[in-house]
C-alpha positions as a LaTeX table, in Angstrom:
\begin{tabular}{lrrr}
\hline
Residue & $x$ (\AA) & $y$ (\AA) & $z$ (\AA) \\
\hline
Met1 & $-15.23$ & 2.72 & $-8.98$ \\
Ala2 & $-17.79$ & 0.59 & $-7.29$ \\
Pro3 & $-20.81$ & 2.86 & $-7.97$ \\
Arg4 & $-19.88$ & 2.75 & $-11.76$ \\
Arg5 & $-19.65$ & $-1.18$ & $-12.21$ \\
Ser6 & $-23.07$ & $-0.95$ & $-10.33$ \\
Ser7 & $-24.59$ & 1.83 & $-12.90$ \\
Lys8 & $-23.17$ & $-0.39$ & $-15.54$ \\
Ala9 & $-24.95$ & $-3.50$ & $-14.23$ \\
Asn10 & $-27.59$ & $-0.94$ & $-13.72$ \\
Ile11 & $-27.72$ & $-0.12$ & $-17.49$ \\
Thr12 & $-26.83$ & $-3.77$ & $-18.36$ \\
Gly13 & $-29.62$ & $-5.12$ & $-16.95$ \\
Trp14 & $-32.42$ & $-2.88$ & $-18.23$ \\
Leu15 & $-31.11$ & $-3.25$ & $-21.83$ \\
Gly16 & $-31.70$ & $-7.14$ & $-21.53$ \\
Phe17 & $-35.21$ & $-6.20$ & $-20.20$ \\
Ile18 & $-35.05$ & $-4.09$ & $-22.84$ \\
Ala19 & $-34.44$ & $-6.67$ & $-25.69$ \\
Thr20 & $-36.06$ & $-9.34$ & $-24.01$ \\
Ala21 & $-39.34$ & $-7.70$ & $-24.38$ \\
Leu22 & $-38.48$ & $-6.83$ & $-28.11$ \\
Ala23 & $-38.14$ & $-10.67$ & $-28.89$ \\
Gly24 & $-41.29$ & $-10.90$ & $-26.96$ \\
Leu25 & $-43.11$ & $-8.43$ & $-29.45$ \\
Cys26 & $-41.24$ & $-9.80$ & $-32.48$ \\
Ile27 & $-42.63$ & $-13.73$ & $-31.46$ \\
Val28 & $-46.51$ & $-12.07$ & $-30.96$ \\
Ala29 & $-46.25$ & $-10.46$ & $-34.33$ \\
Leu30 & $-44.39$ & $-13.52$ & $-36.14$ \\
Phe31 & $-47.29$ & $-15.54$ & $-34.68$ \\
Gln32 & $-49.98$ & $-13.24$ & $-36.02$ \\
Ala33 & $-48.10$ & $-12.43$ & $-39.34$ \\
Arg34 & $-48.25$ & $-16.58$ & $-39.69$ \\
Gly35 & $-51.93$ & $-16.62$ & $-38.48$ \\
Ser36 & $-52.97$ & $-13.98$ & $-40.72$ \\
Gln37 & $-51.22$ & $-15.61$ & $-43.81$ \\
Arg38 & $-52.82$ & $-18.93$ & $-43.14$ \\
Asp39 & $-56.35$ & $-18.02$ & $-42.10$ \\
Thr40 & $-56.11$ & $-15.60$ & $-46.00$ \\
Arg41 & $-54.60$ & $-18.58$ & $-47.95$ \\
Asn42 & $-58.05$ & $-20.50$ & $-46.39$ \\
Ala43 & $-60.18$ & $-17.43$ & $-47.23$ \\
Asn44 & $-59.29$ & $-17.28$ & $-50.45$ \\
Val45 & $-59.74$ & $-21.02$ & $-51.27$ \\
Ile46 & $-63.52$ & $-20.54$ & $-49.54$ \\
Val47 & $-64.06$ & $-18.01$ & $-51.60$ \\
Ala48 & $-62.83$ & $-19.46$ & $-55.33$ \\
Leu49 & $-64.69$ & $-22.78$ & $-54.33$ \\
Lys50 & $-68.02$ & $-20.39$ & $-53.86$ \\
Asp51 & $-67.59$ & $-18.35$ & $-56.95$ \\
Ala52 & $-67.16$ & $-21.27$ & $-58.78$ \\
Gln53 & $-70.06$ & $-22.62$ & $-57.56$ \\
Leu54 & $-71.95$ & $-19.58$ & $-58.14$ \\
Leu55 & $-71.45$ & $-19.50$ & $-61.74$ \\
Gln56 & $-72.08$ & $-22.81$ & $-62.54$ \\
Glu57 & $-75.18$ & $-22.67$ & $-61.18$ \\
Thr58 & $-76.24$ & $-19.27$ & $-63.23$ \\
Ala59 & $-75.06$ & $-21.07$ & $-66.37$ \\
Gln60 & $-76.87$ & $-23.99$ & $-65.85$ \\
Asn61 & $-80.16$ & $-21.61$ & $-64.77$ \\
Ser62 & $-79.80$ & $-19.33$ & $-67.32$ \\
Leu63 & $-79.48$ & $-22.67$ & $-70.07$ \\
Arg64 & $-82.59$ & $-24.13$ & $-68.41$ \\
Ala65 & $-84.19$ & $-20.77$ & $-68.89$ \\
Tyr66 & $-83.38$ & $-20.51$ & $-72.92$ \\
Leu67 & $-84.30$ & $-23.90$ & $-73.28$ \\
Leu68 & $-87.71$ & $-23.50$ & $-72.10$ \\
Thr69 & $-87.86$ & $-20.22$ & $-73.94$ \\
Gly70 & $-85.34$ & $-20.00$ & $-76.51$ \\
Thr71 & $-85.25$ & $-15.99$ & $-76.49$ \\
Pro72 & $-81.81$ & $-14.48$ & $-76.91$ \\
Asp73 & $-81.76$ & $-12.92$ & $-73.64$ \\
Asp74 & $-81.19$ & $-15.91$ & $-72.07$ \\
Leu75 & $-79.00$ & $-17.37$ & $-74.24$ \\
Ala76 & $-76.83$ & $-14.44$ & $-73.83$ \\
Arg77 & $-76.83$ & $-14.55$ & $-69.96$ \\
Phe78 & $-76.20$ & $-18.10$ & $-70.38$ \\
Lys79 & $-72.85$ & $-17.04$ & $-72.71$ \\
Ala80 & $-71.81$ & $-14.27$ & $-70.14$ \\
Ala81 & $-72.11$ & $-16.60$ & $-67.23$ \\
Ser82 & $-70.14$ & $-19.77$ & $-68.60$ \\
Ala83 & $-67.38$ & $-17.57$ & $-70.35$ \\
Pro84 & $-65.23$ & $-16.98$ & $-66.68$ \\
Ile85 & $-66.10$ & $-20.94$ & $-65.60$ \\
Glu86 & $-62.75$ & $-22.00$ & $-66.66$ \\
Ala87 & $-60.77$ & $-19.07$ & $-65.27$ \\
Thr88 & $-63.08$ & $-19.54$ & $-62.25$ \\
Phe89 & $-61.51$ & $-23.23$ & $-61.66$ \\
Lys90 & $-57.87$ & $-22.23$ & $-62.39$ \\
Ala91 & $-58.20$ & $-19.50$ & $-59.54$ \\
Val92 & $-59.24$ & $-22.52$ & $-57.10$ \\
Gln93 & $-56.52$ & $-24.58$ & $-58.27$ \\
His94 & $-53.99$ & $-21.74$ & $-57.92$ \\
Ala95 & $-55.50$ & $-21.12$ & $-54.29$ \\
Thr96 & $-54.86$ & $-24.60$ & $-53.29$ \\
Arg97 & $-51.40$ & $-24.61$ & $-54.22$ \\
Gly98 & $-48.91$ & $-25.82$ & $-51.62$ \\
Asp99 & $-51.47$ & $-28.68$ & $-50.19$ \\
Ala100 & $-51.10$ & $-31.21$ & $-51.92$ \\
Thr101 & $-54.76$ & $-32.83$ & $-51.00$ \\
Gln102 & $-56.30$ & $-29.92$ & $-51.96$ \\
Ser103 & $-54.93$ & $-29.20$ & $-55.12$ \\
Lys104 & $-55.35$ & $-32.84$ & $-56.67$ \\
Arg105 & $-59.09$ & $-32.23$ & $-55.49$ \\
Ala106 & $-59.28$ & $-28.59$ & $-57.56$ \\
Leu107 & $-57.76$ & $-30.59$ & $-60.61$ \\
Gln108 & $-60.60$ & $-33.15$ & $-60.22$ \\
Leu109 & $-62.90$ & $-30.27$ & $-59.99$ \\
Lys110 & $-61.71$ & $-28.54$ & $-62.72$ \\
Gly111 & $-62.30$ & $-31.23$ & $-64.76$ \\
Leu112 & $-65.72$ & $-32.37$ & $-63.49$ \\
Ala113 & $-66.78$ & $-28.57$ & $-64.50$ \\
Leu114 & $-64.99$ & $-28.38$ & $-67.45$ \\
Ala115 & $-66.59$ & $-31.66$ & $-68.88$ \\
Asn116 & $-70.22$ & $-30.05$ & $-67.29$ \\
Leu117 & $-69.69$ & $-26.99$ & $-69.65$ \\
Glu118 & $-69.01$ & $-28.66$ & $-72.63$ \\
Ile119 & $-72.32$ & $-30.35$ & $-72.15$ \\
Leu120 & $-73.98$ & $-27.10$ & $-71.20$ \\
Lys121 & $-72.47$ & $-25.70$ & $-74.98$ \\
His122 & $-73.39$ & $-29.33$ & $-76.37$ \\
Ala123 & $-77.23$ & $-28.91$ & $-75.15$ \\
Ala124 & $-77.47$ & $-24.78$ & $-76.00$ \\
Ala125 & $-76.19$ & $-25.49$ & $-79.54$ \\
Ala126 & $-78.23$ & $-28.69$ & $-80.11$ \\
Arg127 & $-81.82$ & $-26.26$ & $-79.20$ \\
Ser128 & $-81.39$ & $-24.40$ & $-82.29$ \\
Lys129 & $-80.09$ & $-27.12$ & $-84.52$ \\
Arg130 & $-82.32$ & $-30.65$ & $-83.07$ \\
Gly131 & $-84.90$ & $-28.89$ & $-80.91$ \\
Gln132 & $-86.20$ & $-28.44$ & $-77.01$ \\
Ala133 & $-86.23$ & $-32.31$ & $-76.42$ \\
Ala134 & $-82.69$ & $-32.82$ & $-77.84$ \\
Ala135 & $-81.76$ & $-30.07$ & $-75.61$ \\
Val136 & $-83.54$ & $-30.85$ & $-72.48$ \\
Ala137 & $-82.20$ & $-34.83$ & $-72.77$ \\
Leu138 & $-78.46$ & $-33.31$ & $-72.78$ \\
Leu139 & $-79.14$ & $-30.76$ & $-70.24$ \\
Ala140 & $-80.41$ & $-33.95$ & $-67.69$ \\
Arg141 & $-76.97$ & $-35.27$ & $-68.73$ \\
Ser142 & $-75.27$ & $-32.92$ & $-66.77$ \\
Ala143 & $-76.93$ & $-33.28$ & $-63.61$ \\
Ala144 & $-74.96$ & $-35.77$ & $-62.34$ \\
Ser145 & $-71.88$ & $-34.04$ & $-63.18$ \\
Val146 & $-73.27$ & $-30.60$ & $-61.54$ \\
Glu147 & $-73.75$ & $-32.92$ & $-58.55$ \\
Ser148 & $-70.31$ & $-34.59$ & $-57.99$ \\
Thr149 & $-69.01$ & $-31.11$ & $-58.75$ \\
Asn150 & $-71.03$ & $-29.19$ & $-55.91$ \\
Gln151 & $-70.02$ & $-32.51$ & $-53.83$ \\
Leu152 & $-66.22$ & $-31.75$ & $-53.93$ \\
Ile153 & $-66.85$ & $-28.43$ & $-53.74$ \\
Ala154 & $-68.60$ & $-28.99$ & $-50.08$ \\
Leu155 & $-65.82$ & $-31.06$ & $-49.48$ \\
Met156 & $-63.01$ & $-28.93$ & $-50.03$ \\
Glu157 & $-64.81$ & $-26.25$ & $-48.36$ \\
Gly158 & $-65.45$ & $-28.29$ & $-45.31$ \\
Asn159 & $-61.58$ & $-29.22$ & $-45.45$ \\
Glu160 & $-60.43$ & $-25.49$ & $-45.48$ \\
Ser161 & $-62.92$ & $-24.21$ & $-42.97$ \\
Ala162 & $-61.39$ & $-27.43$ & $-40.67$ \\
Lys163 & $-58.14$ & $-26.29$ & $-41.47$ \\
Leu164 & $-59.10$ & $-22.95$ & $-40.78$ \\
Phe165 & $-60.30$ & $-23.47$ & $-37.43$ \\
Ala166 & $-57.48$ & $-25.81$ & $-36.55$ \\
Glu167 & $-55.27$ & $-23.30$ & $-37.40$ \\
Asn168 & $-57.00$ & $-20.26$ & $-35.32$ \\
Ala169 & $-57.03$ & $-22.83$ & $-32.30$ \\
Glu170 & $-53.19$ & $-23.24$ & $-32.59$ \\
Val171 & $-52.33$ & $-19.46$ & $-33.40$ \\
Lys172 & $-54.46$ & $-19.02$ & $-30.09$ \\
Ser173 & $-52.93$ & $-21.43$ & $-28.24$ \\
Ser174 & $-49.45$ & $-20.18$ & $-28.85$ \\
Leu175 & $-50.42$ & $-16.45$ & $-28.66$ \\
Glu176 & $-51.90$ & $-16.73$ & $-25.15$ \\
Tyr177 & $-48.88$ & $-19.09$ & $-24.01$ \\
Val178 & $-46.63$ & $-16.23$ & $-25.69$ \\
Phe179 & $-48.95$ & $-13.67$ & $-23.89$ \\
Ser180 & $-49.04$ & $-15.37$ & $-20.24$ \\
Phe181 & $-45.34$ & $-15.91$ & $-20.58$ \\
Tyr182 & $-44.62$ & $-12.07$ & $-21.62$ \\
Ser183 & $-47.63$ & $-10.55$ & $-18.30$ \\
Leu184 & $-45.28$ & $-12.46$ & $-15.73$ \\
Leu185 & $-42.54$ & $-10.65$ & $-17.56$ \\
Val186 & $-44.02$ & $-7.41$ & $-17.16$ \\
Leu187 & $-45.23$ & $-8.13$ & $-13.56$ \\
Leu188 & $-41.42$ & $-8.73$ & $-13.00$ \\
Ile189 & $-40.20$ & $-5.81$ & $-14.37$ \\
Ile190 & $-42.73$ & $-3.62$ & $-12.74$ \\
Ala191 & $-42.02$ & $-5.28$ & $-9.84$ \\
Met192 & $-38.07$ & $-4.76$ & $-10.12$ \\
Leu193 & $-39.19$ & $-0.68$ & $-11.26$ \\
Ile194 & $-41.23$ & $-0.89$ & $-7.65$ \\
Leu195 & $-37.86$ & $-2.40$ & $-6.09$ \\
Val196 & $-35.30$ & 0.22 & $-7.65$ \\
Phe197 & $-37.87$ & 3.64 & $-7.16$ \\
Phe198 & $-37.83$ & 2.29 & $-3.48$ \\
Leu199 & $-34.04$ & 1.95 & $-3.23$ \\
Ile200 & $-33.26$ & 5.37 & $-4.82$ \\
Asn201 & $-35.95$ & 6.92 & $-2.33$ \\
Tyr202 & $-34.34$ & 5.22 & 0.40 \\
Glu203 & $-31.03$ & 6.11 & $-0.76$ \\
Arg204 & $-31.86$ & 9.79 & $-1.37$ \\
Ser205 & $-33.43$ & 9.68 & 2.52 \\
Ala206 & $-30.62$ & 8.27 & 3.83 \\
Arg207 & $-28.48$ & 10.38 & 1.99 \\
Arg208 & $-30.20$ & 13.40 & 3.09 \\
Lys209 & $-30.33$ & 12.37 & 6.55 \\
Tyr210 & $-26.96$ & 11.56 & 6.41 \\
Glu211 & $-26.09$ & 15.57 & 4.66 \\
Gly212 & $-28.54$ & 16.59 & 7.83 \\
His213 & $-26.34$ & 14.77 & 10.84 \\
Met214 & $-23.32$ & 16.02 & 9.03 \\
Glu215 & $-24.65$ & 19.54 & 8.87 \\
Asp216 & $-25.70$ & 19.40 & 12.52 \\
Leu217 & $-22.32$ & 18.00 & 13.57 \\
Ala218 & $-20.92$ & 20.98 & 11.71 \\
Ser219 & $-23.43$ & 23.75 & 13.60 \\
Thr220 & $-23.30$ & 21.83 & 16.86 \\
Asp221 & $-21.30$ & 22.80 & 19.78 \\
Ala222 & $-20.02$ & 18.84 & 20.98 \\
Leu223 & $-20.18$ & 19.60 & 24.49 \\
Thr224 & $-23.27$ & 21.72 & 25.61 \\
Gly225 & $-25.28$ & 20.31 & 22.22 \\
Leu226 & $-26.01$ & 24.02 & 21.43 \\
Lys227 & $-25.49$ & 25.66 & 17.93 \\
Asn228 & $-22.12$ & 26.75 & 17.65 \\
Arg229 & $-20.67$ & 30.31 & 16.84 \\
Arg230 & $-20.66$ & 29.50 & 13.39 \\
Ala231 & $-24.30$ & 28.74 & 13.00 \\
Phe232 & $-24.92$ & 31.71 & 15.24 \\
Glu233 & $-23.46$ & 34.09 & 12.93 \\
Ala234 & $-25.75$ & 32.81 & 9.83 \\
Arg235 & $-28.49$ & 32.45 & 11.65 \\
Leu236 & $-28.13$ & 36.13 & 12.87 \\
Phe237 & $-27.77$ & 37.84 & 9.47 \\
Glu238 & $-30.99$ & 35.78 & 8.87 \\
Glu239 & $-32.54$ & 37.58 & 11.05 \\
Phe240 & $-31.07$ & 41.01 & 9.99 \\
Glu241 & $-32.25$ & 40.15 & 6.71 \\
Arg242 & $-35.82$ & 39.13 & 7.59 \\
Ser243 & $-36.41$ & 42.31 & 10.19 \\
Ala244 & $-35.15$ & 44.29 & 6.78 \\
Arg245 & $-38.33$ & 42.79 & 4.90 \\
Asn246 & $-40.85$ & 43.36 & 7.64 \\
Gly247 & $-39.53$ & 46.19 & 10.37 \\
Asn248 & $-39.55$ & 44.17 & 13.75 \\
Pro249 & $-36.84$ & 44.37 & 16.35 \\
Val250 & $-33.84$ & 41.90 & 16.41 \\
Ser251 & $-33.01$ & 41.20 & 20.02 \\
Leu252 & $-29.40$ & 39.74 & 21.13 \\
Ile253 & $-28.18$ & 38.62 & 24.41 \\
Met254 & $-24.68$ & 37.51 & 25.41 \\
Leu255 & $-24.21$ & 35.82 & 28.62 \\
Asp256 & $-20.77$ & 34.93 & 30.62 \\
Val257 & $-20.10$ & 32.44 & 33.23 \\
Asp258 & $-18.83$ & 34.46 & 36.61 \\
Arg259 & $-15.61$ & 33.69 & 37.69 \\
Phe260 & $-14.98$ & 30.39 & 35.59 \\
Lys261 & $-11.52$ & 30.36 & 35.20 \\
Ala262 & $-11.34$ & 30.20 & 39.04 \\
Tyr263 & $-14.07$ & 27.38 & 38.97 \\
Asn264 & $-11.48$ & 25.39 & 36.32 \\
Asp265 & $-8.84$ & 25.93 & 38.51 \\
Thr266 & $-10.19$ & 24.63 & 41.58 \\
Tyr267 & $-12.45$ & 21.73 & 40.75 \\
Gly268 & $-10.88$ & 20.86 & 37.17 \\
His269 & $-11.85$ & 20.68 & 33.86 \\
Pro270 & $-13.95$ & 17.92 & 33.81 \\
Ala271 & $-16.16$ & 20.07 & 36.42 \\
Gly272 & $-15.75$ & 22.91 & 34.62 \\
Asp273 & $-17.22$ & 20.75 & 31.26 \\
Glu274 & $-19.63$ & 19.93 & 33.60 \\
Val275 & $-21.18$ & 24.07 & 34.32 \\
Leu276 & $-20.75$ & 24.39 & 30.56 \\
Lys277 & $-23.09$ & 21.71 & 30.12 \\
Ile278 & $-25.39$ & 22.73 & 32.35 \\
Val279 & $-25.69$ & 26.32 & 31.77 \\
Gly280 & $-26.45$ & 24.48 & 27.96 \\
Arg281 & $-29.42$ & 22.70 & 29.41 \\
Ile282 & $-30.82$ & 25.80 & 31.13 \\
Leu283 & $-30.64$ & 27.88 & 27.98 \\
Arg284 & $-32.56$ & 25.38 & 26.19 \\
Glu285 & $-35.29$ & 25.28 & 28.97 \\
Asn286 & $-36.11$ & 29.02 & 29.13 \\
Thr287 & $-35.84$ & 30.27 & 25.34 \\
Arg288 & $-38.69$ & 30.04 & 23.25 \\
Gly289 & $-38.94$ & 27.72 & 19.83 \\
Thr290 & $-37.98$ & 31.12 & 18.34 \\
Asp291 & $-35.01$ & 31.93 & 19.98 \\
Phe292 & $-31.65$ & 30.75 & 19.07 \\
Pro293 & $-29.41$ & 29.97 & 21.88 \\
Ala294 & $-25.88$ & 29.32 & 20.86 \\
Arg295 & $-22.25$ & 28.55 & 22.79 \\
Phe296 & $-20.42$ & 31.77 & 21.48 \\
Gly297 & $-16.99$ & 30.55 & 22.75 \\
Gly298 & $-15.32$ & 29.35 & 26.32 \\
Glu299 & $-17.89$ & 29.97 & 28.76 \\
Glu300 & $-19.47$ & 32.85 & 26.75 \\
Phe301 & $-23.03$ & 32.17 & 25.47 \\
Ala302 & $-25.42$ & 34.38 & 22.85 \\
Ile303 & $-29.62$ & 33.80 & 22.92 \\
Ile304 & $-31.05$ & 35.75 & 19.47 \\
Ala305 & $-34.67$ & 36.88 & 20.24 \\
Pro306 & $-36.59$ & 37.34 & 16.80 \\
Glu307 & $-38.98$ & 39.96 & 16.73 \\
Thr308 & $-38.56$ & 40.66 & 20.92 \\
Thr309 & $-39.13$ & 44.11 & 22.22 \\
Ser310 & $-36.48$ & 45.37 & 24.84 \\
Ser311 & $-39.02$ & 44.83 & 27.93 \\
Lys312 & $-39.44$ & 41.14 & 26.85 \\
Val313 & $-36.16$ & 40.86 & 25.92 \\
Ser314 & $-34.93$ & 41.97 & 29.19 \\
Thr315 & $-37.54$ & 39.78 & 30.92 \\
Leu316 & $-36.09$ & 36.47 & 29.25 \\
Gly317 & $-32.69$ & 37.70 & 30.50 \\
Glu318 & $-33.45$ & 37.85 & 33.90 \\
Arg319 & $-35.49$ & 34.48 & 33.86 \\
Ile320 & $-32.52$ & 33.00 & 32.59 \\
Arg321 & $-30.40$ & 34.44 & 34.98 \\
Ala322 & $-32.61$ & 33.56 & 37.65 \\
Ala323 & $-32.46$ & 29.97 & 36.56 \\
Ile324 & $-28.63$ & 29.64 & 36.49 \\
Glu325 & $-28.42$ & 31.18 & 39.95 \\
Asn326 & $-30.89$ & 28.99 & 41.50 \\
Glu327 & $-29.40$ & 25.69 & 39.81 \\
Pro328 & $-28.59$ & 23.54 & 42.41 \\
Trp329 & $-25.10$ & 23.62 & 41.28 \\
Pro330 & $-22.91$ & 19.93 & 42.53 \\
Asp331 & $-19.59$ & 22.22 & 43.97 \\
Arg332 & $-20.63$ & 25.52 & 44.54 \\
Lys333 & $-22.82$ & 28.42 & 43.25 \\
Val334 & $-22.56$ & 29.37 & 39.61 \\
Thr335 & $-23.74$ & 32.79 & 38.28 \\
Ala336 & $-23.89$ & 34.62 & 35.20 \\
Ser337 & $-23.68$ & 37.90 & 33.66 \\
Leu338 & $-25.95$ & 39.06 & 30.67 \\
Gly339 & $-25.69$ & 41.94 & 28.35 \\
Ile340 & $-28.60$ & 42.55 & 26.18 \\
Ala341 & $-28.84$ & 45.06 & 22.73 \\
Thr342 & $-32.08$ & 45.36 & 20.67 \\
Ile343 & $-32.06$ & 46.80 & 17.47 \\
Ala344 & $-35.26$ & 48.11 & 15.76 \\
Ser345 & $-36.07$ & 49.57 & 12.26 \\
Glu346 & $-32.82$ & 50.93 & 10.51 \\
Leu347 & $-30.42$ & 47.67 & 10.66 \\
Pro348 & $-26.82$ & 47.79 & 11.75 \\
His349 & $-23.61$ & 46.10 & 10.61 \\
Gly350 & $-24.23$ & 42.62 & 12.76 \\
Asn351 & $-20.45$ & 43.33 & 14.47 \\
Glu352 & $-22.18$ & 46.58 & 15.79 \\
Leu353 & $-24.96$ & 44.76 & 17.73 \\
Leu354 & $-22.47$ & 42.02 & 18.79 \\
Glu355 & $-20.34$ & 45.13 & 20.35 \\
Ala356 & $-23.47$ & 46.64 & 21.33 \\
Ala357 & $-24.77$ & 43.47 & 23.20 \\
Asp358 & $-20.95$ & 42.96 & 24.63 \\
Lys359 & $-20.66$ & 46.27 & 26.08 \\
Ala360 & $-23.39$ & 45.92 & 28.05 \\
Leu361 & $-22.00$ & 42.35 & 29.29 \\
Tyr362 & $-18.93$ & 44.38 & 30.08 \\
Glu363 & $-20.65$ & 46.87 & 31.79 \\
Ala364 & $-22.83$ & 43.82 & 33.86 \\
Lys365 & $-19.62$ & 42.29 & 35.03 \\
Gln366 & $-18.24$ & 45.40 & 36.57 \\
Asn367 & $-20.94$ & 46.09 & 38.11 \\
Gly368 & $-20.77$ & 43.44 & 40.21 \\
Arg369 & $-21.60$ & 40.27 & 38.43 \\
Asn370 & $-25.12$ & 37.95 & 38.02 \\
Arg371 & $-26.66$ & 40.66 & 36.87 \\
Val372 & $-28.37$ & 42.00 & 33.29 \\
Val373 & $-27.63$ & 44.89 & 32.02 \\
Tyr374 & $-29.44$ & 46.54 & 28.94 \\
Ser375 & $-27.79$ & 48.49 & 26.25 \\
Thr376 & $-29.29$ & 51.86 & 25.55 \\
Glu377 & $-26.48$ & 52.54 & 22.97 \\
Val378 & $-28.02$ & 53.28 & 19.51 \\
Ala379 & $-26.02$ & 51.83 & 16.69 \\
Pro380 & $-25.88$ & 53.68 & 13.75 \\
Ala381 & $-28.08$ & 52.84 & 10.37 \\
Val382 & $-25.44$ & 51.04 & 7.66 \\
Lys383 & $-26.43$ & 48.74 & 4.88 \\
Leu384 & $-26.81$ & 45.55 & 6.02 \\
Glu385 & $-23.67$ & 43.07 & 5.08 \\
Pro386 & $-22.95$ & 39.30 & 6.26 \\
Leu387 & $-21.48$ & 39.02 & 9.30 \\
Ala388 & $-17.39$ & 38.90 & 8.88 \\
Arg389 & $-16.44$ & 35.55 & 9.29 \\
\hline
\end{tabular}
């Protein structure tokens, strides 16, 4: 149950991180939306003011040209420019809603603009009725009104620009704070991911080591440190399969400690165990890296020699026999008998190879012990099968 609780805790933690990250994104989006909304309003006010000022100047210039020339085209341009002035200043008033000061100024600006527009219209009418001089006099009266209008427009534009700058600075500062906070949060998440990755890898490595250790314990003879019979039989079958693919020989050595029961009876089981340990060490020291020494059972040992011909395996067997004989044993001299069998080309059943080596071992013991006998039997070729368990 503990791992399950840990898993739930991990899931809850990750969900918390995800929720926090999403909340941060929402906050950033909110700041951006608010900033964008403010920027849009300020920009709309500035654009409306510029449009209104441009229309008023266009109407003023068109009327001035008409007063000088009296041509219908100049009069038509004046009327075209003056027609949307009222609507344009209403747009300014609409754009400033929500800001009491600017709305008040927009209302004042609208009044000035409409008053000036009336003067311009009177001047245009006076040109045709009372002459150029009267019309120019009326146009001069509108100069003060135009100046007041332009000053008020400049004031409103400056106010909107200042607010735009201040609001942008505020949004920028807020965004910088948010980004700083979430940058730290991202770094923390990355650090936690690295830690989790490390812990997962560490746990996997520890599990592999533990499983390997347990596998070694299950396949190792506790007394001698050699592989046990179970591991030996599995390895022998693997070597048979490999030899079946590449056609190389497989040799097997069976070894039995001579008169081991008498040694146990005379010197005791602890002394007998020590003999088996020493034999295991001698096998490790005198076999190649590709060989597979194992304790077969009791005082009997086996060595698999892959890709080894009869002459080479006989030399290996004699070296092992001599090493056991020449070992400085603590109580009395210990010897061993060895039986060897080699199978090339077509492979027999694993037990048949074992029987051939075991018969050679029996012959070695019958012929006086402390010797190596090589089997000359040729096992019959049968289909490769797993070793009997």
